[in-house]
N, C-alpha and C positions, 0 to 999 in steps of 0.2 A: 240779114233781117235783123233790124233793131228790136231787141226786148228791154222793156223797163218792168223792173219789180219795186216791191216794198218790202222791207224785211225789219224785224224788231229784233233787238239784242244789242250787245256792244259793237258799236260802230267799227272799232279796229279789226274785228273779225270777220266783218261782211267782205265776201269775196266777191268783187265785179270789177269792172274795167275802170270805174271811176265813181267816185261819191260825188254827188251835185248837192250844192248848198246854195240858199239865197244870199244875196249882198244887196245893200240899197245905200242910197245917199240921205245922210243926216242932214238935219236943219242947216248944220254949218257946212255942208258939202263933203263931210267926212264918210268914208267906206265904211259901213257897219255890217256885221253878220246879222242874218235874219234869226229869228227865236228857233230855236232847234238845231243850231249849228254848233252849241257849246261842245258837245262830245267831240266832235271833229276838231276842233280849235283845240282842246284841251289835250288830245293825241299828238297835235303838230306843235306842242310847246307854248300854245296860247299867244302866239303872235301872227295869227293868219290874217286878221283884217290889216295889219301893218305889212304883211306880204303882198296882200294883194294891191294896196297903195304903192307900195314899191315896185310894183310891175305896171302901174298905170291906170289899174282899174279905178271906175269912178263909180261903179253900181248903177248906171244908167240902165234903163230898161234895154233888155235883150243883149247885154253885153256878156261876153263870155270870156272868162279868165281861167287858165289852167295852172295848177301849182302841184309839182311831184310830191308824192307823201314820203318819199325818201325811206321807205320801210317802216313808218310808224303805224300804217295801216295796211291791211291786207290787199286794199287796193291801191294801185301804182299812183293815182291821179285823184286830186280834188279839183273839182270844177266850180268855179263861182259863177253863178248865173245872176246878171244884174235884173232888179227888181224896179229900178226907179227910185223916186223919192218919196 
């Protein structure tokens, strides 16, 4: 059974199967992180948008892109969910 929960506090300490953040297409077509993704980006070194782009993400609505957290977060994976433009 799938369970979704919301938690407050430092994102690096959230124990979950994945951290989900929104990504969207900017006016110039660039992949941008949705507001609220800053702590996740910081925990992963500030290059999360560039990583999504390198993996071919576009930010298109309903697109799903997975990035390993590599020990930077308690969750093993960050999922970028496309929100469109």
